[in-house]
Structures are given as C-alpha cells and as structure tokens.
C-alpha positions, 0 to 999 in steps of 0.5 A: 139186716143185709150185713147179717145175711151176707155174714150168714152166707159166708158162714154157710159157704165155709161150713159146706167146705168143712163138711166135705173134709175127710178130717171132719168126718173122723171127729163125730162130735164136731161133725154133728155140731157143724151139721146142725149149724149148716141146717140152721143156716140153710133155709135163711141162705136159700131165701136170701139167694131168692131175694138176690135173684129178684134184686138182679132181675129188678136191676136188669129191668131198670136198665132196659127201661132206661135204654128203651125210653118210651118204647113198647118194650119199656112199658112192658118192662115197667109192668114187670118191674111193679111185680118184682118190686112187690115180690121184693117187699114180701121177700124182705119181710120173709127174711126179717121173719126168718131172722126172728125165728132163728133167734127163737130157741123154743122153735128149735127144741125137741118135743113130747107128743101125747096122743089120746083116744077121745070120743068114739069108742073102739074107732077112736082108739084105731084113729089115735093109732093112725095119728101115731103112725102118721107122726112117726112116719113124718118124723122118720122122713125128717130124720128125727127119732121118736122114742116111746115114753109110754104106750097103752094099746086097745084090744083091737090094735088101736091106741088108748094113749101114747106119749113119745119124744120127737128129737131132731132139728127144729122139731117144735117149729114143725109140730107146734100147730098139731096140738088140739082135737083131730076128728075122723069121719069114716065107715068102721069095719064093724059097721055093717050098714055102711054108716059114717062114724065120727070119732076123735083123738086129742094131740098135745105137743109140749116143747121140752123144758129147760131146767131154768124154766121150771123150778121143781121142789123135790118136796112137791113130788110123790114118787111111787114105784110099781110093777109094770104091766102089759107087753115086755116079757116076763121081766116086767112082772118081776121088778118094780121098775115102773114109776109114777110121779105126782106133782102135789101143787098142781095134781099133775101125774106122770107114769112111765113103764117103758124101760126096764130100769127104774132110773130110766123110767124116772128120768123119762117121767121127769122130762114129761112132768117138766114139759107139762108144767111149762105148758101150764105156765104158758097157758096161764100167761096166755089166759092173761093175754086172751086178745092176742090168743084169738089172733093165733093160728091155734089157740093152744087149747087141747080141746080146740077142734083143729082138723077133720080127716074125711075118708069118703071124700079123701079130704083133710081139712084144717079148720084154723086156716080153712085149708082142704087137701084131697090127699088123705091117704098120703097124709096119713102115711106121713106126708104132712109137709103141705099142712105144716108149711101152710100153717107156718105161713099163716102164722108168719103172715099174722105176726108180720101184720101185727108187727 
C-alpha cells in the first residue's frame, strides 16, 4: 500500500508542475484531463502527508524516550507515544479506505436528482423548492453544473417535481446519502395561529448509468411526443418537442420537455430512464442482501425518513447517524459539507468494522 502511496505522491507533484505550465493551458482538453487527475489524487496525498507527519512525530518521541531513559520526560513522551500509535492505526485504515474508494468508479459518477413534494400540501411544494435551491447552491460552491431535465412548479412558487443532473468531480460520493424523505417543521406564512406545520419531500439520487450496465431493448420502449406546456414562451405550444418514454416491462415512465429540441429531450429522458433502471436493478439485489442493507448508513429506500429541518429550533437532524446541527439557515443556503462529511465518515467506519 505504501509503495502505491509514494507513487501517487510523486504523480501528484508532477501534475502540480504540469498544471502551472503555460503550454498546458493552451490545450484545453489536456488541461481538463490533468485537472481531473490532480483532483482525484489530492485527498489521498493530503491524508498520506498527515500519516507521514504522525510517523515523524512517533520517531521523534522514540528517540526522546531512548535518550531520557527513566526520567519524567521519558514517561510523558511514552504517554504521548501511545496516542500517536493509536492515531497512526486509524490513519492507516483511512488510507486503505481511500484507496478502495479510488477504485470505485460509481462514486466518481455524475448523478440525476429527483425532488418531489410529499405530504403537506402547499407547504410541501415550498419545502421541495427550498431543497432544490439548497442542492443547487451546494453544487455551485463545489463547481458542479446542474442542468434541469424537468421542472413542474406550484402556483405559489414552490416545486411539485424537479429532475436535474449534477455534473462534476466525485458527485455521487458527496450526494449518495441524500436519498430519502426529508421532513420540515415550521410555521407556514399562511398559518395565522402560529401553529407548527409538518410536511415532507422525497429526494432520489441516481448515479448515471453506463450503457453496459443497463440493457434496453428498443422494442420494450413506447415513445410519445407531444406539445410542451408551461413556461418557455410561444415556441413550446407550437411544436411537439416534449417526449414521454415508457419502459413496458417495468412500467417506468419518463418525460422531458425542458429543451426546445425533440432530439435533446429524448436524450435527456433516456438518461433518466437508464438511471432509474439501474436503481431498480440495484434495489432488487439489495432485497436479496437485506441483512447487509440494515448495516448501511442509509437503506437506499426513498420512503426512509432521513432528516428533519426544524425551523423553531434552527436545527437539522440526520436520523441515520443521530447528528443534530443548529445551523439550519446556512445549511439551506447550501452549506452541506458538515452533513456530507459526517455521513461519509459513518459509512467508512461501518465498512472498516465489517472488513
């Protein structure tokens, strides 16, 4: 493992030099490729540097103990050494886990997110809109793109349903635990008595499927075209650009009308269909491994209540890891990093304990 880490550190240093070269900046395609390689290596190299720093500290303490013999300094150094040894063991496991994550192509994928208003009427639609803004702001901060595939709004500015892509670096790794039912507790603006109202929205996070993972027979598809409705100007009512695809064996239906081109809408709808078929395939496999499913941070079930956003207490609680953060306003503004890292850490610890 450590030989591999040394090689990655050398590769990382080499990439740093290459990325500062004016010649590379002139080749946009190559620069993009090198930037991605650099980003992939950065976390592993930083973690390895922390391990090396601990190792250097251990060697220094060992020398002190040897030189001081039975003195008080030696005893203090011995106690400190115990902590360093424990930290090194944990850091080694973290490095092993990061190397395993690096080999997982799924975690690097772009995703398709689907947010739907659940129970709670008008307030549920407003909350679904809040979640959509939260994820787009988080994505913007990460430098990711969020093109809309389909959007149905409510009369009061909320969201009935929105489907959008998230495209960038290691997207699925960061967003995979957002799948499930999100619940909000707050006083609606329309509530004159000041009574706290509870409503919900569901979030689905689908890693984009590779063609080799999902085999779709064209004879299993029914494709309908129709005139788009809603916002978009006069053009949407004049041409049959909207596309609805039905996968006959499973009954899965996907619609897209966001683009003015029928061809583009069809491509977007096919991307969503493939992602949903991959999700169904993986859910079927998980049902066969129900015991392992219980040990996960999230079961992967869309109906699972994963998080509560409590406005009166300024609190966000993730029920899977029993974590409460009293920073609701900033979280809804896209500051999700604390939640994301805590969920990834809990998942990592579970998998390391099972290893």
